[in-house]
C-alpha positions, 0 to 999 in steps of 0.5 A: 182736339179731335172727338167722335160725336154720336148723333141721333138718327136723322134722314140727312145723316142716313143719306150721308152714310148711304152715299158715303158722302159728307154733303148731306150730313154737312148741311144738317150739322151746319144748320142744327149743330153749329157751335163756336169753336167746333168744326165738323170734319168734311173728310169723314161722312156720317157713319151708322152705328148700331148698338145699345147705350147703357143708361147713365149709371147702368152697369154693363152685363157681366158677359157680353152686351145686349144687342137685342134692339140693335137696329132700334138704337141706330145712331150716327158718328161724325168727327169734329175738331174743337178749339178746347174743352170749353168748345166741347162743353158748349156742344154738349150743352147747347145741342143736347137734344141731338147729341147722344155723346161725345167720345175720345178718338185715339189713334190705333196701330199695328201689334207687330214687335220683336223680342229677339230677331230670330224666328222660332220654327216655320210654317210646318211647325205652326201648322202641325200643332194647330191641327192643320193636317187633321183639318185638311183630312176632314175637308176643312180648308175655309172654302166659301168663308170670307175673311176680312183682314182689317189692317195696313192693306194687302199686296194682292200678288202675294195674297189674292183678295176679292174686294175690300175697303179703305178709309179714303175714297178710291182705294183699290184693294190689294194694291198695298206693298208687302207689309204688316197686312200682307203678313196677317193675310198670309197667316190666315191662309196657313189653316184656311188656304181656300178662304176668300180674303177681303182687304180692309185697309184701315191703317192707311188713314190720314192718322199717319203711317200704319195708324188710324183713328177709332173713328176710321175703325167705326167706318170700317166695321160699319161697312163690314156690317152692311157688307155682311147684310148684303152678302150673307154667308160665313165671315171671320174678321181679324184685327191685329192692332189696338191702342198702346198708350192710354194717355191718348184716351180720356180717363177711365170713368169719363163718359168720353173714355174708350179703353174701359167704356162699353158705351164708346161707339167703337165698342158698341159697333164691335159687338154689333159686328159679332151680332151680325154673324161675324167671328171677330178676332183681336190681338191681345196687344204687345205690352206684356210685362216681360218684353213690352213694345217701346210704344206702350204707355208707362202705365200700360204694361203687364197684368190688368193694364195692357188689353184695352177697349175692343181688344177686351170686348167680351164677345170677341176672341182675344188672342195671346201669343206663344212660340211653336215650342209652347213658350209664352212670348214676353210681349203678349199682353195680359189680363184682366181686360178693360171691358171684360176681366177674363181676357185673353181667350186663347193663344195663337202661334207667333214669332215664326218664319212665315210670310217672308215680309219680316224675318219672323211673323211676330207679335200678337199681330201674327198670333191672331190671324193664325187663330182666325185661320183655324176658325175660318177653316172650321166655319166652312161647314157652319153658317152663323145661324147653325153655329153662332159666333159665341158657340164657335168661340166656346168650342175653341175655348173648350178644346184649346191646349191648356199648357199648365193644366190649371184652366183659364189664366190671365196670360194665355186664356184657355190655352193654345188653339187646337183645330183638330180638337175643335173639329172633333168636338164639332163631330167631324173627327175621321180616322183613328180613335181619339188619342189618350190625353197626354199630361199637360206640359208645364209652360216655360214663361221665358222671355223670347 
């Protein structure tokens, strides 16, 4: 059984992280933390995790986590394989002075799915309702904005990349065949053609095809936080992946749990990535009640059971999916979320003919980068210091097209992202007078 072990700060762990090598950490854990039945994964170096751990029994804040002392709460994650639960219990008991916690390390994978193979509309139909022509007219194209596509890897000849990261040493960004990651990168470019794309090939890990462990995701986000610190600027991060089946997770209420536990190190580092200044987007998931993906767990379908862990983090932008004619896609996961009830935040377009990688760019996998591209276009003129991630998120929520006129709901959040309306709200409207508001069109909740 594989677990993430969160350790208190020590110089050998810091060295392991800075060198991206297990060696310094290995000497430390074998000297100080060796326990019968527990083996430390030498393919996984120590990873610095910035965050705030709630005290035992402490309730997380209603909105957001407290990152005020993030740097002071630096810990380090390592990955272990244990013979059984007794071995994990011995580790906790015998090495309690050094261990902050032991956590589940479930697998995560892409949110690509289809409910009917035929595409609904194409790039023009995606661009127009997202306000892309208006964004272009106002000069918003994502120029100078860095967008990290955390996915299966990107085919550089199709979507050029400026750099990246991989879970195994030696990965060359942009060298992946055309697949899910290339689709996501293409979809970012619909609204932000001049954005700088970074290839974070998380889902090329040893976990399997298009799959990673949460420990790999912790390493990816830690690398991003370091990169943002070294290369200050404008950053947007897209994540079109997540956990389909909670049977791989520890039960809710267990200290090891991921899906609903703010103390899990990946939920912690997700918040720290936002605190570093990144606009972080997560696909809501593909376990909606009307057309769930076949990988969804028996109890992981529909309202309140289908948006888990970091995909429901209060500080990220969680994206549901609609077609170009404003029909909610039946696979789009529905709130309440595991970490924060008011999920999703908004919706993006999906199931359209776009990248050419598939017959349709589908799933909340496509909806999330479409929305992230709008944010990247808008981010062009605003640093994170001038307009923080929470502020940009608020603008996108307030200006989303509410399809039913009823305000926020558990299906589509505040509505469909609208780049033109967001640009106007940010004070960059050009041309004609503000159009009169049209009556909200009633959404057809059809299965597609």
